[in-house]
N, C-alpha and C positions, 0 to 999 in steps of 0.2 A: 417518298416525300417526308415521312416521319424521320428518316435518317438524316436528311438535309437539315431539318429543323433542330434536331438534337446537336448536330455539328455547329450550327449557327449559335445555339444557346451556349454551348461549351466555349466557343470562341468569345462570345460576349462576356461570359463569366470570367474567363481568364483575363480579358482586357480590363474589366472592372477591378479584379484583384491586383493587377499590375499597377493600375492608377492609384488604388488604395495604398499599396506599399510605397509607391513613389511619393504620394502626399505625406505619408507618415514619416518617411526619411527626410523629406524637405522640412517638415515641422520640427523634427529633432535637430536638424542642422541649424535652422533659423533660431530655435530656442537656445542652442549652445552658443551661437554667435551673440544673441541678445544678452545672455548671462555672462558673456565674455569668458567662456570656458574653451579657449582656443586650444589649450594643451590637450584637453579631453577629446576635442574634435580631431586633432592631429592623430591621437592614438587610435580612435575609431576608424579614421580613414586608412591608416596603416594596416590595421587588422582586417578591414574589409577588402583591401586590395590583395592581401595575403590569402584570404579565403577564396577570392575570385581566382587567383593563380592556382590554388590547390584544386579547385573544381575543374579548371581547364586541364590541369595535368592529369587528373583522374578520368577525364572524358574518354569514352570508348571510341577512339578513332579507328581502331582495328575493324570495327563492325560497319564502318562507313562503306558506301558503294565504291568499289575499286574500279578505276578507269586507267587505261594505259596512258600515261603522260609522257609522250615522246616529243622532244623538242623538234620543231620543224628544221629542215636542213637550211642553215643560215651561214653563208660564207661571206658576209659583208666585210668582216675584218680581214679575211684572206683576200678579198677583192681589192681592198685598199692597199694591201701589200703587194698585189700583183701575183699572188700565189693561188689562184683559183685552179680547179682541175682542168679547165679549158686552156689556161695559159700557163706556161712554165714560169717558175719564179725567176724574176729578173734580179740580177745583182746590181746594187747601186755603186759598187766599187769599180774603179777603172782597172781594166786589165793591163798588166805590165807587158811592155813590148819586148 
């Protein structure tokens, strides 16, 4: 029971921190627009997108759970050509006599 309450408290604290950061960023953006500092806003946006890309690039994707991703047998394109394993491929050219 205590473990569940701790997990709920942690989740609420993280949610509040996320909302606080979002509010702070929104306030900065609104302030920059209000002061007509669009160039600075553009630079901050570029730097933040670059930082996000670096974080994604450095993410430990190798530690993720590995599942075998095998594509299902799909021969819809071959069926449209008439080249399914069940039917031999038919030629659209006329045979010469």
